[in-house]
CHARMM internal coordinates of N, CA and C (Angstrom, degrees):
IC EDIT
DIST 1 N 1 CA 1.4450
DIST 1 CA 1 C 1.5324
ANGL 1 N 1 CA 1 C 107.62
DIST 1 C 2 N 1.3107
ANGL 1 CA 1 C 2 N 117.36
DIHE 1 N 1 CA 1 C 2 N 129.57
DIST 2 N 2 CA 1.4582
ANGL 1 C 2 N 2 CA 120.69
DIHE 1 CA 1 C 2 N 2 CA -178.34
DIST 2 CA 2 C 1.5287
ANGL 2 N 2 CA 2 C 110.17
DIHE 1 C 2 N 2 CA 2 C -74.66
DIST 2 C 3 N 1.3273
ANGL 2 CA 2 C 3 N 115.23
DIHE 2 N 2 CA 2 C 3 N 157.60
DIST 3 N 3 CA 1.4638
ANGL 2 C 3 N 3 CA 119.18
DIHE 2 CA 2 C 3 N 3 CA 179.87
DIST 3 CA 3 C 1.5253
ANGL 3 N 3 CA 3 C 110.74
DIHE 2 C 3 N 3 CA 3 C -65.58
DIST 3 C 4 N 1.3420
ANGL 3 CA 3 C 4 N 116.98
DIHE 3 N 3 CA 3 C 4 N -29.37
DIST 4 N 4 CA 1.4606
ANGL 3 C 4 N 4 CA 120.53
DIHE 3 CA 3 C 4 N 4 CA 177.60
DIST 4 CA 4 C 1.5307
ANGL 4 N 4 CA 4 C 110.65
DIHE 3 C 4 N 4 CA 4 C -64.25
DIST 4 C 5 N 1.3108
ANGL 4 CA 4 C 5 N 117.33
DIHE 4 N 4 CA 4 C 5 N -43.33
DIST 5 N 5 CA 1.4610
ANGL 4 C 5 N 5 CA 121.55
DIHE 4 CA 4 C 5 N 5 CA 179.02
DIST 5 CA 5 C 1.5300
ANGL 5 N 5 CA 5 C 110.62
DIHE 4 C 5 N 5 CA 5 C -65.28
DIST 5 C 6 N 1.3236
ANGL 5 CA 5 C 6 N 116.34
DIHE 5 N 5 CA 5 C 6 N -42.32
DIST 6 N 6 CA 1.4691
ANGL 5 C 6 N 6 CA 119.91
DIHE 5 CA 5 C 6 N 6 CA 178.76
DIST 6 CA 6 C 1.5223
ANGL 6 N 6 CA 6 C 109.63
DIHE 5 C 6 N 6 CA 6 C -61.23
DIST 6 C 7 N 1.3385
ANGL 6 CA 6 C 7 N 116.51
DIHE 6 N 6 CA 6 C 7 N -46.84
DIST 7 N 7 CA 1.4687
ANGL 6 C 7 N 7 CA 120.49
DIHE 6 CA 6 C 7 N 7 CA 179.63
DIST 7 CA 7 C 1.5204
ANGL 7 N 7 CA 7 C 110.25
DIHE 6 C 7 N 7 CA 7 C -59.70
DIST 7 C 8 N 1.3265
ANGL 7 CA 7 C 8 N 117.34
DIHE 7 N 7 CA 7 C 8 N -44.47
DIST 8 N 8 CA 1.4664
ANGL 7 C 8 N 8 CA 121.27
DIHE 7 CA 7 C 8 N 8 CA -179.40
DIST 8 CA 8 C 1.5204
ANGL 8 N 8 CA 8 C 110.82
DIHE 7 C 8 N 8 CA 8 C -63.18
DIST 8 C 9 N 1.3191
ANGL 8 CA 8 C 9 N 117.10
DIHE 8 N 8 CA 8 C 9 N -41.55
DIST 9 N 9 CA 1.4666
ANGL 8 C 9 N 9 CA 120.87
DIHE 8 CA 8 C 9 N 9 CA 179.45
DIST 9 CA 9 C 1.5338
ANGL 9 N 9 CA 9 C 111.58
DIHE 8 C 9 N 9 CA 9 C -65.22
DIST 9 C 10 N 1.3273
ANGL 9 CA 9 C 10 N 116.31
DIHE 9 N 9 CA 9 C 10 N -43.57
DIST 10 N 10 CA 1.4654
ANGL 9 C 10 N 10 CA 120.30
DIHE 9 CA 9 C 10 N 10 CA 179.57
DIST 10 CA 10 C 1.5244
ANGL 10 N 10 CA 10 C 109.97
DIHE 9 C 10 N 10 CA 10 C -65.34
DIST 10 C 11 N 1.3141
ANGL 10 CA 10 C 11 N 116.88
DIHE 10 N 10 CA 10 C 11 N -42.17
DIST 11 N 11 CA 1.4683
ANGL 10 C 11 N 11 CA 121.04
DIHE 10 CA 10 C 11 N 11 CA 179.31
DIST 11 CA 11 C 1.5331
ANGL 11 N 11 CA 11 C 110.55
DIHE 10 C 11 N 11 CA 11 C -62.70
DIST 11 C 12 N 1.3100
ANGL 11 CA 11 C 12 N 116.86
DIHE 11 N 11 CA 11 C 12 N -45.17
DIST 12 N 12 CA 1.4575
ANGL 11 C 12 N 12 CA 121.62
DIHE 11 CA 11 C 12 N 12 CA 179.38
DIST 12 CA 12 C 1.5322
ANGL 12 N 12 CA 12 C 110.73
DIHE 11 C 12 N 12 CA 12 C -61.98
DIST 12 C 13 N 1.3187
ANGL 12 CA 12 C 13 N 116.20
DIHE 12 N 12 CA 12 C 13 N -45.65
DIST 13 N 13 CA 1.4584
ANGL 12 C 13 N 13 CA 121.08
DIHE 12 CA 12 C 13 N 13 CA 178.96
DIST 13 CA 13 C 1.5269
ANGL 13 N 13 CA 13 C 110.40
DIHE 12 C 13 N 13 CA 13 C -60.90
DIST 13 C 14 N 1.3414
ANGL 13 CA 13 C 14 N 116.43
DIHE 13 N 13 CA 13 C 14 N -46.03
DIST 14 N 14 CA 1.4626
ANGL 13 C 14 N 14 CA 121.14
DIHE 13 CA 13 C 14 N 14 CA -179.06
DIST 14 CA 14 C 1.5254
ANGL 14 N 14 CA 14 C 111.43
DIHE 13 C 14 N 14 CA 14 C -61.74
DIST 14 C 15 N 1.3190
ANGL 14 CA 14 C 15 N 116.71
DIHE 14 N 14 CA 14 C 15 N -44.19
DIST 15 N 15 CA 1.4590
ANGL 14 C 15 N 15 CA 120.17
DIHE 14 CA 14 C 15 N 15 CA 179.34
DIST 15 CA 15 C 1.5247
ANGL 15 N 15 CA 15 C 111.69
DIHE 14 C 15 N 15 CA 15 C -63.10
DIST 15 C 16 N 1.3173
ANGL 15 CA 15 C 16 N 116.73
DIHE 15 N 15 CA 15 C 16 N -41.38
DIST 16 N 16 CA 1.4595
ANGL 15 C 16 N 16 CA 120.14
DIHE 15 CA 15 C 16 N 16 CA 178.98
DIST 16 CA 16 C 1.5285
ANGL 16 N 16 CA 16 C 110.69
DIHE 15 C 16 N 16 CA 16 C -62.99
DIST 16 C 17 N 1.3225
ANGL 16 CA 16 C 17 N 116.34
DIHE 16 N 16 CA 16 C 17 N -44.92
DIST 17 N 17 CA 1.4728
ANGL 16 C 17 N 17 CA 119.66
DIHE 16 CA 16 C 17 N 17 CA -179.59
DIST 17 CA 17 C 1.5161
ANGL 17 N 17 CA 17 C 111.25
DIHE 16 C 17 N 17 CA 17 C -66.16
DIST 17 C 18 N 1.3249
ANGL 17 CA 17 C 18 N 117.92
DIHE 17 N 17 CA 17 C 18 N -39.57
DIST 18 N 18 CA 1.4625
ANGL 17 C 18 N 18 CA 120.43
DIHE 17 CA 17 C 18 N 18 CA 177.40
DIST 18 CA 18 C 1.5267
ANGL 18 N 18 CA 18 C 110.50
DIHE 17 C 18 N 18 CA 18 C -62.85
DIST 18 C 19 N 1.3224
ANGL 18 CA 18 C 19 N 117.18
DIHE 18 N 18 CA 18 C 19 N -40.55
DIST 19 N 19 CA 1.4688
ANGL 18 C 19 N 19 CA 119.88
DIHE 18 CA 18 C 19 N 19 CA 177.02
DIST 19 CA 19 C 1.5256
ANGL 19 N 19 CA 19 C 110.52
DIHE 18 C 19 N 19 CA 19 C -63.03
DIST 19 C 20 N 1.3236
ANGL 19 CA 19 C 20 N 116.37
DIHE 19 N 19 CA 19 C 20 N -40.57
DIST 20 N 20 CA 1.4658
ANGL 19 C 20 N 20 CA 120.55
DIHE 19 CA 19 C 20 N 20 CA 178.64
DIST 20 CA 20 C 1.5268
ANGL 20 N 20 CA 20 C 111.38
DIHE 19 C 20 N 20 CA 20 C -61.53
DIST 20 C 21 N 1.3264
ANGL 20 CA 20 C 21 N 116.74
DIHE 20 N 20 CA 20 C 21 N -33.04
DIST 21 N 21 CA 1.4575
ANGL 20 C 21 N 21 CA 120.92
DIHE 20 CA 20 C 21 N 21 CA -177.79
DIST 21 CA 21 C 1.5198
ANGL 21 N 21 CA 21 C 112.85
DIHE 20 C 21 N 21 CA 21 C -92.67
DIST 21 C 22 N 1.3244
ANGL 21 CA 21 C 22 N 118.14
DIHE 21 N 21 CA 21 C 22 N 8.44
DIST 22 N 22 CA 1.4416
ANGL 21 C 22 N 22 CA 119.39
DIHE 21 CA 21 C 22 N 22 CA 172.68
DIST 22 CA 22 C 1.5102
ANGL 22 N 22 CA 22 C 116.18
DIHE 21 C 22 N 22 CA 22 C 113.44
DIST 22 C 23 N 1.3228
ANGL 22 CA 22 C 23 N 118.51
DIHE 22 N 22 CA 22 C 23 N -0.20
DIST 23 N 23 CA 1.4569
ANGL 22 C 23 N 23 CA 120.48
DIHE 22 CA 22 C 23 N 23 CA 177.62
DIST 23 CA 23 C 1.5163
ANGL 23 N 23 CA 23 C 109.00
DIHE 22 C 23 N 23 CA 23 C -59.65
DIST 23 C 24 N 1.3007
ANGL 23 CA 23 C 24 N 116.54
DIHE 23 N 23 CA 23 C 24 N 130.83
DIST 24 N 24 CA 1.4624
ANGL 23 C 24 N 24 CA 124.84
DIHE 23 CA 23 C 24 N 24 CA -176.14
DIST 24 CA 24 C 1.5244
ANGL 24 N 24 CA 24 C 112.86
DIHE 23 C 24 N 24 CA 24 C 73.05
DIST 24 C 25 N 1.3031
ANGL 24 CA 24 C 25 N 116.59
DIHE 24 N 24 CA 24 C 25 N 11.85
DIST 25 N 25 CA 1.4631
ANGL 24 C 25 N 25 CA 121.98
DIHE 24 CA 24 C 25 N 25 CA 172.10
DIST 25 CA 25 C 1.5206
ANGL 25 N 25 CA 25 C 105.02
DIHE 24 C 25 N 25 CA 25 C -119.33
DIST 25 C 26 N 1.3052
ANGL 25 CA 25 C 26 N 115.93
DIHE 25 N 25 CA 25 C 26 N 74.96
DIST 26 N 26 CA 1.4619
ANGL 25 C 26 N 26 CA 121.75
DIHE 25 CA 25 C 26 N 26 CA -167.13
DIST 26 CA 26 C 1.5277
ANGL 26 N 26 CA 26 C 113.59
DIHE 25 C 26 N 26 CA 26 C -57.24
DIST 26 C 27 N 1.3214
ANGL 26 CA 26 C 27 N 118.79
DIHE 26 N 26 CA 26 C 27 N -29.71
DIST 27 N 27 CA 1.4565
ANGL 26 C 27 N 27 CA 119.85
DIHE 26 CA 26 C 27 N 27 CA -178.21
DIST 27 CA 27 C 1.5252
ANGL 27 N 27 CA 27 C 111.23
DIHE 26 C 27 N 27 CA 27 C -60.59
DIST 27 C 28 N 1.3166
ANGL 27 CA 27 C 28 N 117.10
DIHE 27 N 27 CA 27 C 28 N -43.76
DIST 28 N 28 CA 1.4615
ANGL 27 C 28 N 28 CA 121.06
DIHE 27 CA 27 C 28 N 28 CA -177.08
DIST 28 CA 28 C 1.5243
ANGL 28 N 28 CA 28 C 109.95
DIHE 27 C 28 N 28 CA 28 C -69.18
DIST 28 C 29 N 1.3123
ANGL 28 CA 28 C 29 N 116.52
DIHE 28 N 28 CA 28 C 29 N -51.65
DIST 29 N 29 CA 1.4555
ANGL 28 C 29 N 29 CA 120.07
DIHE 28 CA 28 C 29 N 29 CA -179.85
DIST 29 CA 29 C 1.5211
ANGL 29 N 29 CA 29 C 111.67
DIHE 28 C 29 N 29 CA 29 C -66.15
DIST 29 C 30 N 1.3101
ANGL 29 CA 29 C 30 N 116.04
DIHE 29 N 29 CA 29 C 30 N -41.33
DIST 30 N 30 CA 1.4622
ANGL 29 C 30 N 30 CA 119.92
DIHE 29 CA 29 C 30 N 30 CA -179.74
DIST 30 CA 30 C 1.5195
ANGL 30 N 30 CA 30 C 110.44
DIHE 29 C 30 N 30 CA 30 C -60.76
DIST 30 C 31 N 1.3182
ANGL 30 CA 30 C 31 N 117.42
DIHE 30 N 30 CA 30 C 31 N -43.18
DIST 31 N 31 CA 1.4607
ANGL 30 C 31 N 31 CA 121.39
DIHE 30 CA 30 C 31 N 31 CA 179.12
DIST 31 CA 31 C 1.5305
ANGL 31 N 31 CA 31 C 110.93
DIHE 30 C 31 N 31 CA 31 C -63.49
DIST 31 C 32 N 1.3173
ANGL 31 CA 31 C 32 N 116.70
DIHE 31 N 31 CA 31 C 32 N -43.16
DIST 32 N 32 CA 1.4625
ANGL 31 C 32 N 32 CA 121.78
DIHE 31 CA 31 C 32 N 32 CA 179.49
DIST 32 CA 32 C 1.5266
ANGL 32 N 32 CA 32 C 110.59
DIHE 31 C 32 N 32 CA 32 C -62.44
DIST 32 C 33 N 1.3224
ANGL 32 CA 32 C 33 N 117.27
DIHE 32 N 32 CA 32 C 33 N -47.14
DIST 33 N 33 CA 1.4610
ANGL 32 C 33 N 33 CA 121.41
DIHE 32 CA 32 C 33 N 33 CA -178.84
DIST 33 CA 33 C 1.5270
ANGL 33 N 33 CA 33 C 110.48
DIHE 32 C 33 N 33 CA 33 C -67.94
DIST 33 C 34 N 1.3137
ANGL 33 CA 33 C 34 N 116.85
DIHE 33 N 33 CA 33 C 34 N -39.72
DIST 34 N 34 CA 1.4678
ANGL 33 C 34 N 34 CA 120.85
DIHE 33 CA 33 C 34 N 34 CA 179.51
DIST 34 CA 34 C 1.5272
ANGL 34 N 34 CA 34 C 111.21
DIHE 33 C 34 N 34 CA 34 C -62.57
DIST 34 C 35 N 1.3107
ANGL 34 CA 34 C 35 N 117.44
DIHE 34 N 34 CA 34 C 35 N -43.94
DIST 35 N 35 CA 1.4618
ANGL 34 C 35 N 35 CA 121.53
DIHE 34 CA 34 C 35 N 35 CA 177.97
DIST 35 CA 35 C 1.5224
ANGL 35 N 35 CA 35 C 110.56
DIHE 34 C 35 N 35 CA 35 C -60.40
DIST 35 C 36 N 1.3213
ANGL 35 CA 35 C 36 N 115.96
DIHE 35 N 35 CA 35 C 36 N -45.77
DIST 36 N 36 CA 1.4675
ANGL 35 C 36 N 36 CA 120.56
DIHE 35 CA 35 C 36 N 36 CA 179.44
DIST 36 CA 36 C 1.5268
ANGL 36 N 36 CA 36 C 110.93
DIHE 35 C 36 N 36 CA 36 C -64.07
DIST 36 C 37 N 1.3164
ANGL 36 CA 36 C 37 N 116.71
DIHE 36 N 36 CA 36 C 37 N -38.51
DIST 37 N 37 CA 1.4653
ANGL 36 C 37 N 37 CA 121.18
DIHE 36 CA 36 C 37 N 37 CA 179.10
DIST 37 CA 37 C 1.5242
ANGL 37 N 37 CA 37 C 111.08
DIHE 36 C 37 N 37 CA 37 C -63.84
DIST 37 C 38 N 1.3367
ANGL 37 CA 37 C 38 N 117.33
DIHE 37 N 37 CA 37 C 38 N -45.44
DIST 38 N 38 CA 1.4636
ANGL 37 C 38 N 38 CA 120.13
DIHE 37 CA 37 C 38 N 38 CA 179.01
DIST 38 CA 38 C 1.5296
ANGL 38 N 38 CA 38 C 111.47
DIHE 37 C 38 N 38 CA 38 C -62.58
DIST 38 C 39 N 1.3302
ANGL 38 CA 38 C 39 N 116.77
DIHE 38 N 38 CA 38 C 39 N -41.02
DIST 39 N 39 CA 1.4674
ANGL 38 C 39 N 39 CA 119.98
DIHE 38 CA 38 C 39 N 39 CA 176.90
DIST 39 CA 39 C 1.5216
ANGL 39 N 39 CA 39 C 110.63
DIHE 38 C 39 N 39 CA 39 C -62.75
DIST 39 C 40 N 1.3232
ANGL 39 CA 39 C 40 N 116.07
DIHE 39 N 39 CA 39 C 40 N -43.27
DIST 40 N 40 CA 1.4597
ANGL 39 C 40 N 40 CA 121.43
DIHE 39 CA 39 C 40 N 40 CA 179.21
DIST 40 CA 40 C 1.5285
ANGL 40 N 40 CA 40 C 111.15
DIHE 39 C 40 N 40 CA 40 C -61.62
DIST 40 C 41 N 1.3300
ANGL 40 CA 40 C 41 N 116.59
DIHE 40 N 40 CA 40 C 41 N -48.55
DIST 41 N 41 CA 1.4654
ANGL 40 C 41 N 41 CA 120.25
DIHE 40 CA 40 C 41 N 41 CA -178.47
DIST 41 CA 41 C 1.5253
ANGL 41 N 41 CA 41 C 111.53
DIHE 40 C 41 N 41 CA 41 C -62.29
DIST 41 C 42 N 1.3263
ANGL 41 CA 41 C 42 N 116.57
DIHE 41 N 41 CA 41 C 42 N -38.22
DIST 42 N 42 CA 1.4589
ANGL 41 C 42 N 42 CA 120.83
DIHE 41 CA 41 C 42 N 42 CA 178.08
DIST 42 CA 42 C 1.5283
ANGL 42 N 42 CA 42 C 110.65
DIHE 41 C 42 N 42 CA 42 C -63.28
DIST 42 C 43 N 1.3267
ANGL 42 CA 42 C 43 N 116.87
DIHE 42 N 42 CA 42 C 43 N -50.06
DIST 43 N 43 CA 1.4692
ANGL 42 C 43 N 43 CA 119.79
DIHE 42 CA 42 C 43 N 43 CA -178.90
DIST 43 CA 43 C 1.5273
ANGL 43 N 43 CA 43 C 111.34
DIHE 42 C 43 N 43 CA 43 C -69.28
DIST 43 C 44 N 1.3203
ANGL 43 CA 43 C 44 N 118.05
DIHE 43 N 43 CA 43 C 44 N -34.36
DIST 44 N 44 CA 1.4614
ANGL 43 C 44 N 44 CA 121.55
DIHE 43 CA 43 C 44 N 44 CA 178.18
DIST 44 CA 44 C 1.5236
ANGL 44 N 44 CA 44 C 110.50
DIHE 43 C 44 N 44 CA 44 C -65.81
DIST 44 C 45 N 1.3337
ANGL 44 CA 44 C 45 N 116.72
DIHE 44 N 44 CA 44 C 45 N -41.88
DIST 45 N 45 CA 1.4646
ANGL 44 C 45 N 45 CA 120.58
DIHE 44 CA 44 C 45 N 45 CA 177.32
DIST 45 CA 45 C 1.5158
ANGL 45 N 45 CA 45 C 111.98
DIHE 44 C 45 N 45 CA 45 C -61.85
DIST 45 C 46 N 1.3225
ANGL 45 CA 45 C 46 N 116.96
DIHE 45 N 45 CA 45 C 46 N -42.95
DIST 46 N 46 CA 1.4617
ANGL 45 C 46 N 46 CA 120.78
DIHE 45 CA 45 C 46 N 46 CA 178.36
DIST 46 CA 46 C 1.5241
ANGL 46 N 46 CA 46 C 110.86
DIHE 45 C 46 N 46 CA 46 C -64.62
DIST 46 C 47 N 1.3294
ANGL 46 CA 46 C 47 N 117.03
DIHE 46 N 46 CA 46 C 47 N -39.64
DIST 47 N 47 CA 1.4554
ANGL 46 C 47 N 47 CA 121.71
DIHE 46 CA 46 C 47 N 47 CA 178.55
DIST 47 CA 47 C 1.5273
ANGL 47 N 47 CA 47 C 110.67
DIHE 46 C 47 N 47 CA 47 C -64.49
DIST 47 C 48 N 1.3304
ANGL 47 CA 47 C 48 N 116.88
DIHE 47 N 47 CA 47 C 48 N -43.14
DIST 48 N 48 CA 1.4636
ANGL 47 C 48 N 48 CA 121.20
DIHE 47 CA 47 C 48 N 48 CA -179.33
DIST 48 CA 48 C 1.5240
ANGL 48 N 48 CA 48 C 110.95
DIHE 47 C 48 N 48 CA 48 C -64.07
DIST 48 C 49 N 1.3211
ANGL 48 CA 48 C 49 N 116.95
DIHE 48 N 48 CA 48 C 49 N -39.51
DIST 49 N 49 CA 1.4660
ANGL 48 C 49 N 49 CA 120.57
DIHE 48 CA 48 C 49 N 49 CA 178.82
DIST 49 CA 49 C 1.5269
ANGL 49 N 49 CA 49 C 109.95
DIHE 48 C 49 N 49 CA 49 C -66.83
DIST 49 C 50 N 1.3252
ANGL 49 CA 49 C 50 N 116.50
DIHE 49 N 49 CA 49 C 50 N -42.55
DIST 50 N 50 CA 1.4675
ANGL 49 C 50 N 50 CA 121.32
DIHE 49 CA 49 C 50 N 50 CA -179.50
DIST 50 CA 50 C 1.5189
ANGL 50 N 50 CA 50 C 113.45
DIHE 49 C 50 N 50 CA 50 C -67.37
DIST 50 C 51 N 1.3340
ANGL 50 CA 50 C 51 N 117.33
DIHE 50 N 50 CA 50 C 51 N -24.56
DIST 51 N 51 CA 1.4682
ANGL 50 C 51 N 51 CA 121.56
DIHE 50 CA 50 C 51 N 51 CA -178.52
DIST 51 CA 51 C 1.5198
ANGL 51 N 51 CA 51 C 111.89
DIHE 50 C 51 N 51 CA 51 C -101.59
DIST 51 C 52 N 1.2899
ANGL 51 CA 51 C 52 N 117.67
DIHE 51 N 51 CA 51 C 52 N 11.24
DIST 52 N 52 CA 1.4509
ANGL 51 C 52 N 52 CA 120.68
DIHE 51 CA 51 C 52 N 52 CA -179.42
DIST 52 CA 52 C 1.5160
ANGL 52 N 52 CA 52 C 113.53
DIHE 51 C 52 N 52 CA 52 C 72.85
DIST 52 C 53 N 1.3187
ANGL 52 CA 52 C 53 N 117.49
DIHE 52 N 52 CA 52 C 53 N 22.63
DIST 53 N 53 CA 1.4631
ANGL 52 C 53 N 53 CA 121.92
DIHE 52 CA 52 C 53 N 53 CA 176.93
DIST 53 CA 53 C 1.5121
ANGL 53 N 53 CA 53 C 114.49
DIHE 52 C 53 N 53 CA 53 C 92.17
DIST 53 C 54 N 1.3329
ANGL 53 CA 53 C 54 N 118.42
DIHE 53 N 53 CA 53 C 54 N -6.08
DIST 54 N 54 CA 1.4627
ANGL 53 C 54 N 54 CA 121.16
DIHE 53 CA 53 C 54 N 54 CA 179.55
DIST 54 CA 54 C 1.5245
ANGL 54 N 54 CA 54 C 108.06
DIHE 53 C 54 N 54 CA 54 C -106.26
DIST 54 C 55 N 1.3301
ANGL 54 CA 54 C 55 N 115.76
DIHE 54 N 54 CA 54 C 55 N 117.96
DIST 55 N 55 CA 1.4618
ANGL 54 C 55 N 55 CA 120.97
DIHE 54 CA 54 C 55 N 55 CA -177.50
DIST 55 CA 55 C 1.5191
ANGL 55 N 55 CA 55 C 108.93
DIHE 54 C 55 N 55 CA 55 C -131.32
DIST 55 C 56 N 1.3117
ANGL 55 CA 55 C 56 N 116.92
DIHE 55 N 55 CA 55 C 56 N 132.58
DIST 56 N 56 CA 1.4692
ANGL 55 C 56 N 56 CA 121.11
DIHE 55 CA 55 C 56 N 56 CA 174.25
DIST 56 CA 56 C 1.5188
ANGL 56 N 56 CA 56 C 107.58
DIHE 55 C 56 N 56 CA 56 C -82.62
DIST 56 C 57 N 1.3207
ANGL 56 CA 56 C 57 N 117.00
DIHE 56 N 56 CA 56 C 57 N 129.67
DIST 57 N 57 CA 1.4662
ANGL 56 C 57 N 57 CA 119.77
DIHE 56 CA 56 C 57 N 57 CA -172.75
DIST 57 CA 57 C 1.5267
ANGL 57 N 57 CA 57 C 114.10
DIHE 56 C 57 N 57 CA 57 C -110.86
DIST 57 C 58 N 1.3290
ANGL 57 CA 57 C 58 N 118.46
DIHE 57 N 57 CA 57 C 58 N 15.87
DIST 58 N 58 CA 1.4647
ANGL 57 C 58 N 58 CA 119.62
DIHE 57 CA 57 C 58 N 58 CA -177.93
DIST 58 CA 58 C 1.5223
ANGL 58 N 58 CA 58 C 112.95
DIHE 57 C 58 N 58 CA 58 C -53.63
DIST 58 C 59 N 1.3111
ANGL 58 CA 58 C 59 N 117.84
DIHE 58 N 58 CA 58 C 59 N -48.39
DIST 59 N 59 CA 1.4625
ANGL 58 C 59 N 59 CA 121.97
DIHE 58 CA 58 C 59 N 59 CA -176.37
DIST 59 CA 59 C 1.5223
ANGL 59 N 59 CA 59 C 112.69
DIHE 58 C 59 N 59 CA 59 C -113.89
DIST 59 C 60 N 1.3037
ANGL 59 CA 59 C 60 N 116.90
DIHE 59 N 59 CA 59 C 60 N 15.39
DIST 60 N 60 CA 1.4562
ANGL 59 C 60 N 60 CA 121.43
DIHE 59 CA 59 C 60 N 60 CA -174.46
DIST 60 CA 60 C 1.5253
ANGL 60 N 60 CA 60 C 113.09
DIHE 59 C 60 N 60 CA 60 C -64.98
DIST 60 C 61 N 1.3184
ANGL 60 CA 60 C 61 N 117.52
DIHE 60 N 60 CA 60 C 61 N -34.46
DIST 61 N 61 CA 1.4625
ANGL 60 C 61 N 61 CA 120.84
DIHE 60 CA 60 C 61 N 61 CA -174.43
DIST 61 CA 61 C 1.5243
ANGL 61 N 61 CA 61 C 113.09
DIHE 60 C 61 N 61 CA 61 C -91.03
DIST 61 C 62 N 1.3130
ANGL 61 CA 61 C 62 N 117.84
DIHE 61 N 61 CA 61 C 62 N -4.22
DIST 62 N 62 CA 1.4614
ANGL 61 C 62 N 62 CA 121.39
DIHE 61 CA 61 C 62 N 62 CA -177.00
DIST 62 CA 62 C 1.5243
ANGL 62 N 62 CA 62 C 111.96
DIHE 61 C 62 N 62 CA 62 C -63.88
DIST 62 C 63 N 1.3084
ANGL 62 CA 62 C 63 N 117.33
DIHE 62 N 62 CA 62 C 63 N -48.81
DIST 63 N 63 CA 1.4669
ANGL 62 C 63 N 63 CA 120.88
DIHE 62 CA 62 C 63 N 63 CA -175.33
DIST 63 CA 63 C 1.5292
ANGL 63 N 63 CA 63 C 112.29
DIHE 62 C 63 N 63 CA 63 C -63.38
DIST 63 C 64 N 1.3414
ANGL 63 CA 63 C 64 N 119.78
DIHE 63 N 63 CA 63 C 64 N -47.33
DIST 64 N 64 CA 1.4707
ANGL 63 C 64 N 64 CA 118.02
DIHE 63 CA 63 C 64 N 64 CA 178.78
DIST 64 CA 64 C 1.5312
ANGL 64 N 64 CA 64 C 112.98
DIHE 63 C 64 N 64 CA 64 C -60.92
DIST 64 C 65 N 1.3164
ANGL 64 CA 64 C 65 N 116.88
DIHE 64 N 64 CA 64 C 65 N -38.96
DIST 65 N 65 CA 1.4720
ANGL 64 C 65 N 65 CA 119.96
DIHE 64 CA 64 C 65 N 65 CA 179.61
DIST 65 CA 65 C 1.5229
ANGL 65 N 65 CA 65 C 110.35
DIHE 64 C 65 N 65 CA 65 C -66.51
DIST 65 C 66 N 1.3223
ANGL 65 CA 65 C 66 N 116.67
DIHE 65 N 65 CA 65 C 66 N -44.53
DIST 66 N 66 CA 1.4697
ANGL 65 C 66 N 66 CA 120.34
DIHE 65 CA 65 C 66 N 66 CA 178.38
DIST 66 CA 66 C 1.5267
ANGL 66 N 66 CA 66 C 110.54
DIHE 65 C 66 N 66 CA 66 C -62.68
DIST 66 C 67 N 1.3242
ANGL 66 CA 66 C 67 N 117.65
DIHE 66 N 66 CA 66 C 67 N -38.52
DIST 67 N 67 CA 1.4629
ANGL 66 C 67 N 67 CA 120.71
DIHE 66 CA 66 C 67 N 67 CA 178.73
DIST 67 CA 67 C 1.5315
ANGL 67 N 67 CA 67 C 111.53
DIHE 66 C 67 N 67 CA 67 C -61.72
DIST 67 C 68 N 1.3209
ANGL 67 CA 67 C 68 N 117.16
DIHE 67 N 67 CA 67 C 68 N -42.24
DIST 68 N 68 CA 1.4707
ANGL 67 C 68 N 68 CA 120.21
DIHE 67 CA 67 C 68 N 68 CA 178.58
DIST 68 CA 68 C 1.5247
ANGL 68 N 68 CA 68 C 110.02
DIHE 67 C 68 N 68 CA 68 C -64.79
DIST 68 C 69 N 1.3387
ANGL 68 CA 68 C 69 N 117.21
DIHE 68 N 68 CA 68 C 69 N -46.23
DIST 69 N 69 CA 1.4684
ANGL 68 C 69 N 69 CA 120.56
DIHE 68 CA 68 C 69 N 69 CA 179.21
DIST 69 CA 69 C 1.5236
ANGL 69 N 69 CA 69 C 110.20
DIHE 68 C 69 N 69 CA 69 C -62.50
DIST 69 C 70 N 1.3122
ANGL 69 CA 69 C 70 N 117.07
DIHE 69 N 69 CA 69 C 70 N -42.18
DIST 70 N 70 CA 1.4692
ANGL 69 C 70 N 70 CA 121.91
DIHE 69 CA 69 C 70 N 70 CA 179.15
DIST 70 CA 70 C 1.5292
ANGL 70 N 70 CA 70 C 110.41
DIHE 69 C 70 N 70 CA 70 C -57.87
DIST 70 C 71 N 1.3241
ANGL 70 CA 70 C 71 N 116.15
DIHE 70 N 70 CA 70 C 71 N -46.73
DIST 71 N 71 CA 1.4552
ANGL 70 C 71 N 71 CA 120.39
DIHE 70 CA 70 C 71 N 71 CA 179.98
DIST 71 CA 71 C 1.5260
ANGL 71 N 71 CA 71 C 112.00
DIHE 70 C 71 N 71 CA 71 C -65.89
DIST 71 C 72 N 1.3201
ANGL 71 CA 71 C 72 N 117.78
DIHE 71 N 71 CA 71 C 72 N -34.98
DIST 72 N 72 CA 1.4549
ANGL 71 C 72 N 72 CA 120.44
DIHE 71 CA 71 C 72 N 72 CA 177.22
DIST 72 CA 72 C 1.5230
ANGL 72 N 72 CA 72 C 111.56
DIHE 71 C 72 N 72 CA 72 C -66.76
DIST 72 C 73 N 1.3169
ANGL 72 CA 72 C 73 N 116.35
DIHE 72 N 72 CA 72 C 73 N -41.20
DIST 73 N 73 CA 1.4564
ANGL 72 C 73 N 73 CA 120.50
DIHE 72 CA 72 C 73 N 73 CA -175.54
DIST 73 CA 73 C 1.5284
ANGL 73 N 73 CA 73 C 111.89
DIHE 72 C 73 N 73 CA 73 C -78.15
DIST 73 C 74 N 1.3316
ANGL 73 CA 73 C 74 N 116.62
DIHE 73 N 73 CA 73 C 74 N -42.37
DIST 74 N 74 CA 1.4558
ANGL 73 C 74 N 74 CA 119.89
DIHE 73 CA 73 C 74 N 74 CA -171.82
DIST 74 CA 74 C 1.5162
ANGL 74 N 74 CA 74 C 114.89
DIHE 73 C 74 N 74 CA 74 C -106.52
DIST 74 C 75 N 1.3152
ANGL 74 CA 74 C 75 N 117.24
DIHE 74 N 74 CA 74 C 75 N 7.79
DIST 75 N 75 CA 1.4568
ANGL 74 C 75 N 75 CA 120.34
DIHE 74 CA 74 C 75 N 75 CA 175.69
DIST 75 CA 75 C 1.5059
ANGL 75 N 75 CA 75 C 112.29
DIHE 74 C 75 N 75 CA 75 C 107.33
DIST 75 C 76 N 1.3170
ANGL 75 CA 75 C 76 N 114.97
DIHE 75 N 75 CA 75 C 76 N 160.75
DIST 76 N 76 CA 1.4628
ANGL 75 C 76 N 76 CA 120.75
DIHE 75 CA 75 C 76 N 76 CA -175.39
DIST 76 CA 76 C 1.5065
ANGL 76 N 76 CA 76 C 110.18
DIHE 75 C 76 N 76 CA 76 C -90.12
END
COOR INIT
IC SEED 1 N 1 CA 1 C
IC BUILD
């Protein structure tokens, strides 16, 4: 099997799975991301107040991003 065929097969499979999980169905993904964003902003605000307004943000965005990916892969 040529590498071109493998790449095409993987790309096709990936696109199909992304469509199954809501890719190009913005309402579903938008709602999921919006919910995660509101949760993030709420917890970030509480953290900033508790730390006197100084917050280190190196790993702050990791959890919301992982949560969105988790929901895409394992269901809503």
